[in-house]
N, C-alpha and C positions, 0 to 999 in steps of 0.2 A: 442446492442451487436450483431454481425454480427457469425454465425458459419454453413461452409457450406454452405452460400448465402442463409441462413433462417435466419431472423431479430428474437431474441429470447425476450423475454419483461420480462428478471429478469437480473439480477448480481452476481453475487460470488462470496465471500472471504473466503480464505484461513487461518486458524490460527496454528502457529507453537510454541506448548509451550516445550522447554526445561528445564525438571526438572533437579535436581541433578543424578535420577537415573530411570527416564522414559521421555519418549517423547509420548506429548499428541496432537493429530492430531484434527482438527475441522471444518466443510464446513458449512458455513451462506449463504442462500440465500433469496433475498430481490425481491418482486415480487407484485405491486399492492401497496405498502406501507406497506407490511407485511413481517417479517423477518422471516425465517424459518430456525431450523436446519436440516441441509439434512443428514451428517453422522457426527462420531466422532470418534474416536479410541485410546487407552490406552496401551502404549508399555513398557513394561519393558528393559531397558537398560544396554550393557555390562559395566564393571567398568570402571572408568577414565584412568585406569591404561593401558587398553587396546585400547589406543589410533587408531590405525588402525584400529582393529577392529569395533570397534564402531562408527567412523565414515563412513567405510563401509556398518554399520548396519542402521544408520541413514538414508544414499541416499537410501536403497534397500528399507524402510520404506516410505518413502518419497513420492518416484517415485511411489511406489504400490498404495497407496492413489490418487495419481493426476490421475493416469493410469484408476480410476476407476468414473471420474468426469472432465466437461469440465472447468477447472480449466483455470483463465491465471495466467501464472507464475510470472506477475509484479501484482500482486492484493494479496498479502499474506505477512502477518503481523506477526512478532515474537517477543515469550516473552522470555526472560533471565532470569534463576537464579536471586532471590532477592539478596541474598547471595554475588553476582558478585558485586554488587550495594551499593555506598555511597548515603544515601539518607538524606535530612537536610531540617526540616521547617527553613526559613529563613527571621528575618524582615531585610528591607532595609531601607534606607533613601529614601526618594520621589521622590528626586532629580538624583536619579539615575537611572530613568525609562528608560532615554531615551537611555544611553548606557547602559542598562542593562545586557548584553550578555558579552559585555566586562570587564563591573565591577566584575561579577561570576570568569570569565574565568583569571583576573587578582588574584583574592583573592580565587582560587582553594584550594591552599596550606593552607589556613585556615582553608577550610571546609573539607580537605580529607589529607590522607600522600602519596597524592602524586604532582608530578611539574603539572603544566599547561600545559608542552607540552604532556606530558604523557598521558591524558585523553578524553574522551567524556563527553559533559554533554548535559543537556537540564533541563527547569524550566517551571512551570507552575504559573502564578502571580493567587492567589486564592481571595485575598482582597485587596483593597487599599484605602486611607483616605486619609487626609489632608496633612497628615505627614509620613506615613508611606505604603511602600509594604509590604505585606506579599506573600511569595512564598514558594512552593516547587520544589528541586531541585537533579536528581540525576547527581551523578558522575561513572564513569566506565573507567577504565585502555582501552587504546586502543586494548591493544596485547588480552583483552579476547573478542572484540564485533570481528575483524578481524578476530580471531578464527570462529568463525561462521559464517560469510561472504565469506570464503575462502570456508568452508561444502558446505552455498548456491549455490555461482558459480559451484559449480560441478554439481548440480540439475538443474541448469540454470534457478536458481530464484533471480527476485529483487526484495524484498521487498519493502514496502513501509514506513513501521514503525518497528522500534525496541524495545518493552515496557517491563516494569515489570507485574508480576503478578497484583499487588496492584491496578494499574492505569486501567486495564482490567477489575478486579473486579470491581472497581467504577463504570467506564462508561455503564457495562451493570446494574448492582443495579441501578445508577441514571437514566439510561432508562427505568427502571419500575417502578420508585417510584415517588409515590405526597406526599411528605410529609409534615408534620405540621413545623413552624418556627422552635421549640426549642424540637422536637423529637432527640431523640440520638438512631443511629445504630450503633451496633459494627460488622461490617466484619471480621469472625473468620476463616483463612485457617491454618487444621490442614495438614501438608505435613509433613512426619517425614524426617530427625530430626528436622525441624524446626517447629515454627507455624508465621501466621502473622497477627495482631488486626491493623485492621482501623477503627478510631471512626469519626462517621459523626453526626454533629448536623444540623439539616435541609435537605439542600443540600450543607452545609460548609466541606470540609474535614478540621479534628481538629489536629488530630493527627494518628502515625502511628507507628508501633513497628513490628521488626522482631528478633528473637529470638530465639535459641538453646530449644527443647522440650525434656527433660531428660523423659523416658517412667513410671518412678516409678513417677514423681513430676509433673504430668500434669498438675493436674486441680489447684494447687497452684500456678505454677507462672504464667497461664494463668491468672486469680484471683488477682494476684499483679500485672500484668501490667496495667491490667485494673484500680485496683487503684491509678497508678501512674501519671492515666489521667488527664486533668484539668478538665475532666466532669464525675467527682464524686462528689455527693455530695446532700444537700438538695435543693441547688438552683435550680436542674436540675431532669426533669422528668427520670423517670426509663427506662433503656437505653432495646431495644429490640438487643438481638442477634443472628447473622443469620452464622450458621455454616456450613461449607462445607469442602471442600479437600479432599485427597486421602485417608488420614488416620482417618476421623471423620468418628465418630459412632454413634447412634439413643440416645447411653446412656451415651453418654458425659457431665460433669461439674452437676454430681449430687445434688451435694450440693448446686448450683446457683439455679436449677429448683425448690428444694423444699424450699428456703429461699424468703423473700419477697423482695428484693434489685432490682429485677432487674422484668420488666413487664411480660418476654418470651424467649424461643429460639423456634426458626426457622427455616424450610431449605430456601434457597435465594428465593426469587421471581425470576420465570420465564414463569409468565402467556402473556407475551406481544410476547414470541419466540412459535411461531408454531413447532409443534417436526413432522418430518416425519413420515407417514405409516410404522410401524417397526420399529423403532428408541426407547428404552425404554429412561426417563427423565432425563439427569447426573448432578444431583443436586450437585455431590459431585464437578465436574471438570467445578464450577462454572466462575471460572475467565477465562478457557480459551475459552469458550463462548465467554464469552467477549471481546477477542482478535483479532477478524477479522472484530468487529462492525466498526472499525475506516475506513476499505475498502468500507462500505455500507450508515454509517451516520456522520455527524457531532458532534465527541463524545463530551464529557463535558471537560471533559482532553485529552491533544492533547500532553502529555509526550514521545518525541520521539527520542532513541540515534544514530538513525541513521547517518552516518556524512554527512554534508551540502552536499558534493560537490553530492555525491549518491543522495540525496532527488531529487536534479535536474535532474539528469540524469532520473529520474523516472519520473518528470515531464514533460519529453520531451515527453518521449513516446507516450504523450496524444497529441503531434501536430499530426503526421501523419492520425491519426483519424479525430481531428479536422477538415484538411482539405477537408478529404474524404467526412465528414458531411458536411461542407459547401459546396462543388462541385454538390454533389446531390440536396440542399437547391437551389442554383441559376438553375439544369436543372428541376429541380419539376415547381420553379418560373415563369421558363422560359416557361414549355410548358403549365403551368395557365394563361400565359400573352397572348400567342401565341392564346389561344381558347377566352379570352378578346375581343383582337385584331378583329378577323373576325366578332364576334359579333357586334361589336361596329360598322364595316365598313359597315355592312349593314345596320344599322340602319341611317350612314350618308349620304347614300345612296337616304333614305326617305326623311330625314331632308334637303337636297341641294334643293332640288324642293319649298322650303317653307319659304329659309331664310331671303327674302327679309322681310318678317313677322314675321318672329320668332327667334329675336337675340338674346333670351336666350338659343334656340337649338344653336344656331351658337357656338357662344360661347362653350356650353358643346362639340362639335363636335369638335372645335380646342386646346381643351382638350386630348381629344382622340389622337388628330394627334400628339401630343406632347409625350403621351404614347407611339403610335407606333415607333415614330424615336427613343427613349430611347431603348425601345425593339430591334430594328435593330443595334443600337450601341454595347449591351450586343453579339448579334449574329456575328459579327464581330469579336470583341473583343474573342467570345469563339472560333472562325475559327481560329484565330492566336495563340492562345495555342495550338491548336490541330496542326498547322505547326510546332509549334516549337518542337513538340514531335520526341525525335528520337527515331528510328524503331529499334526493338530487333535485328532485322538482321544487322543493320547499326554496334549495340554495339559487335555482337557476331563477325562479319567480322575484327571490329579492335583488338580483343581480339586474333583473330586467327593471324593474321599477326605481333603481337607486342609481344606474347607470345614463349619464346625458347619450341621447341618442345617436351621436356623431362617434360614440366610442364602438371598435369593431372589436369584438373576442375571436380569437382564430383558434386559440387552445385550451381547452379547461378540461383540471385535471382535480378528485375527490377521491381521496385517501386514509381512511379512518378519520381523524378531525382536522386533519390540513386538507387545504383547497390552495391551489396554485392557476393564476390566468394569464395569459398571454395576449396581448393584440395591439392595436394602435388608438391613439386620442388625440384631439387636438391639444388637450394641457396634460401629461400623464400626471403631472405632481399634482392635480388638485383631486385625483381618483382615489389616494392614501384617505385625507379626512371626509370624502364621501363613504368611503367603507366604514371606517371607524368610526360613522352615526349610526349607523346599523346594530341593533341588540344581538343581531347574529353573530358578527364578525366581530374578532379582537386578536390583537396581536399583526395589525396587517402594516407590511413593509415589502419594498423593492427586494426581489431575488438579484436583478443586475440593474446594471446603469441605463437609463434610459437613455435611447438612441435616434438619433434623427433620420427617418426612412421615406424613400419615395414607397407611397402603397400604390398600389397597381391591381385592381380590380375593376371587373364590370362598372363601371359609370364612375370610376374612380382613378383618380392619378394626381395627386399630390401630393405632399410633404409633408409628415404625420411624426407623431412623436411612439416608439417603439420599447413598450414596458411589458416588465413578467413582476406580478406581484402575489405573494404568500400571504395568508390567513390561517387562522386556527376558528372554527366553528366551538361556539360558548352553549351551543345543544336547541335543545326545541326552547322557541320562544315562548311565553303562558299564552293559553288560549288555542295553540297548534294541534 
């Protein structure tokens, strides 16, 4: 990870947890194999009826949090309220595994009240045997996800995942736990006006309940939900309840605490997450802490409601970084190789005097010669790459000659073969065809929708079109 020319030895991941009436922001850092909670914030949100004001509030809160930390905006995981999702434990014949996604999409109307064209969905295979696949699937209307994606775009965020609180909580719980095979664990998230209960046997996710929680019937409703599970009875060991959530209290479930039906009631485990100095241990937002884990480790559950086309774009962001690191690796290898070459060349001068009597030494020298030729070839190839690069002055000269005088460019980025320009124009749509005619540019396209804005600068105050265009450089033009 690079910042300001300095190599950082840690990686950060941000979690944005949208709840019904709260916004929870959590930041995790991974360094030397350890994960640390750097910071977190819990904010009450305006009512959903005040849509524009609530959206502006969220944008300000997220921007304010990011401004305090070196967070990558493409290293963000989002959680949406469980009540917006239809969740199902499903059993299907083993033969469906090869085309499982298509099967679930085709039968979506069987599991949800929506048509298949209206939904995003994802699934996690929990278990498979000779005849059956056991999986957990989540379905959501496209418009629900699109609202969050539109909001995040205004902050410049491209999330790597869209999760639900239960999967985030389970991933953090299983990251912490070394469980016995038959041990029963109950994760109870109490955040009004709902509660969510997830039952785990060993490391296997068995049941999940998400129900409304009337204040006057809290304990009875929670106990009834547990009694409906298939993990209750003499055949199973006594469960341990792990209670958390914004509305959880230390005195919850008094009758359970006094009974012999359970093994105990505890806070969820956080011993493998370090806490930054000065930060209190936020046990009640356990699922929110588990949300950004996906950006740092391989999580056990990988349920993701992010549209597939956006997942591909997120992956492509890593390609330039990979190319830069690969190029640096070549340079470092070349530097090391040249040192080896000079070392062996001196040895070669000594060995030549005894070559007739020392055939093994001669063969070793011949091998060094082959290495030298390979290094020379690499040098020639690198020089060809350098000569093929288009100079920035040439790009600027070409843009100056092509673009009308009414166009004002206020941002110019040039990285590798990629060019990105932003600015104002009388008619931004004409710029694509103008740049396409240049032999220097190819794949010219808008990076963002054209918007009309009032341009205010010295000598200028009028409404113009704001644009953001990217293009790929074809290479040096003939005669350059």
